[in-house]
N, C-alpha and C positions, 0 to 999 in steps of 0.2 A: 304075316299080319300080327301074330302074337308078339314078335320082336318089335314091331313098329308101335304096338300098343293101340291098334285100331281094329274096329269091327269090319270095316270095309274101306275101299279106296274110291275116290271119285272117278278116276280114269285109269284104265289098265290097257297098256299098249304092247303089241307084238313088235319085237325089235328085228327088223329086216324080214324079208319074205322068205318063207321056208319052202324051197323047191322040192324037198324030199317028203313033204307031208301034203296030202290033198287039201286044197283050200277048204273044201267042205268040212274036213275034220277040224281044221283051225277055227273056223267060224262056229262050229258046234261046241267046241271047247269054250270059246268066248261066251256063247249063249248059256252054257252051264254055269260059268262064273257069275254072270249077271243074275240068272234065275236063283242062284244060291245066295244072292244078296252080298256077294263079296266085292262087287264093283258096280258103279252106277252106269258108267259109259265105257266104251272100248275104242281103241285107236290102233294105228299101225305106225311104222317108221320107215321112211325111204322106199315106199312102194311106188311102182310105176303107175301111169294113168290106167292101163288095162287092168292091172291088179286091183286098183281102187274101184273101178267099175264092177268087176266080178265080185269083189268082197261086199260091196254095197248091195248088189242084187241079192246075195245070200243073206245079208243082214236084214233086209226087208222081209224075206221069207221067214226068218227065224225070230223076227220082232226084237232085234237087238240094236241098241243105239250106237252105231258106228259113226263117230263124230270127228276124228282127227287123224292127221298124217304128220309125222315129225321128220322133215327133210332138212338137209343143210341148205342155207339160203343167206346170201349177203350181196352187197354191191358187186363183189368180185365173182360170185358163184350164183348164177341165175338159171341154172339148168331146168328148174321146175316150171318156169314161166310159160313155156310153149305148150306143154302137154299136161303136166300134173295139175297145175292150177285150174285150167279149164275143166278137166275131168272132175276135180274136187268140187268146183262150183256147181257142176251139173248134178252131182249126187248129194250135195249138202254136207261136204266135209271141209273143215278149215285146217290150216297149217299151224303147227307149233314148231317154229323153226329153231335150229341150233346153229351155232357158230355165226351169229350175225356180224361179228367183228372179224371174221375170217381168221380165227385162231389168234387174234390180237394184232394182225397186220394192219387193220383199218384204224388202230389207235394212233398210227403214225410213228410209233417208237422205233420201228425198224427202218434204217436209212440206207439208201442205195450206196454201194461202194464201201460200206463200213461194217465192221464185225457186229454180230448180233449182241444185244446188251447182256451182260452177265446176269445170271439168275432168271432170264426170261424163258418162256416155254420152248423157244427154239434151241436152247442149250441142254434141255432135259430129254434124253432118249426115252425115258419112261413116262413122259408126259406130253407126247404129241410132237416131238421134234421132227420125226419123219413126215408127219401129216402136214405140218406148216411149211415144210421145205419147198413145196410146189409154188407157194406164194412169194418166196424170198428171192425172186429174180429182180434184177435191177430195173427192168422195164415196168414191172408191177409196182415196185417200191417208189419209183420216180413218179408214177401216175398217182399213187396214194398221197404223196406230198402235196399234190395240186389240190387236194381236198381241204387243206388247212384253211385257206382264206374263205372257202365256202362255209365251213363250220363257223368260223369267226363272224362272218356276215350274218349267219342265222342265230348267233348268240349261243352256240353249242360247243361242247368239247368234241373231239374226233370220235370217241366211243358213242357219245350221245347222237351224233349225226348218223353213225352206222346203224344204231338201233332204231332210231326214228325212221330211217329209210326203209327197213324191212317192214316196219309197222304201217307204212303208207300203203302197202299192198292190202286191198280190202279182204283178200282171202287169208291173210295172216292174223290169227287170233292172239298169238303170244310169241315172244322171243325168249329163248333160253340163253342166259349169259353166265359166264364164270367170273369169279372175283377172288382176289387174294387178300383183300382188306375190306373191312366194313364200309369205309368211306366210298369205295368203288361201287358198292351196291347202291348206296344213297344217290350217287351221281348218275348211275345208269338208269335208275328208276325215273329220273327227271325227263328222260326221253319219251316216256309214255304220255300220249296226248299232244305231242308236238306235231304240227302240220307243216310240212315242207312245201313251199309254193312251187308252181310250175317252173319258175326261173331257176330255183335251187336244184330241182330235179334234173333240168336240162344241163346245168353247169356240172353236176356230178357225172352225168353220162359223157359229157365232152371231156372232162378231166381224165376219166378212166379209159375211154376209147376202146381199143381192141384188146386190152388185157383182160376184159371181162369174159368169163367162160359161160357160154349160153347153150352149148350143144345139148339138146334134150336126150341124145343117146346116152349121155353120162348117167341118166337115171336107171339105165338097164345094167349098169356095171357095179352097182353097190352091194346087192345081196349075193352072198356066196352060193354057188350052185350045189355045193355039198357042205355038210356040217361035220365038225370033228367028231370022231367016234368017242 
């Protein structure tokens, strides 16, 4: 905090679930941070529905404001919808989602049957190339291209459409986006407040079809069972 030049942070989040530490210890540590005035609210990242319920119950006992979960969520990756979102609504937690553009795939710049663009994230092994690879299948990229007329009809760019889509979920409070240029930030911010009508949402679902990953079991595969020594 001294390096940041602040006396406290608004939100302090645990990154992934720690299977090697009892949840009671994690929540007590959170409570200590809040009571010391170092954070106003606490949150977690990529926790399962069951973990969120258990943490929320402990947070109530400790009088700690647990308010957020930070999962991956996009048009292509919807694994939180079946279990995590209902559990979050039940206990009063919202989502701060990451990768709403599926690592840039939903920008439409990756084309089926063509090499990835030079300088893109998919070419940088130190900046997520392995992570984005799962979306670089021709069936996925072909489906994504079908979103272009939907975005145009809505008066949006492809990135704006992707961000607006995740923000349509009433349990999503915010979307974390990356940018390599200032103008990208200005453009992305324009997606805030956009309302996609039912026809647009249906067209998106029809365009993407079965390339969407929905399996809620994926939420149980994110946090490592052991931590590096």
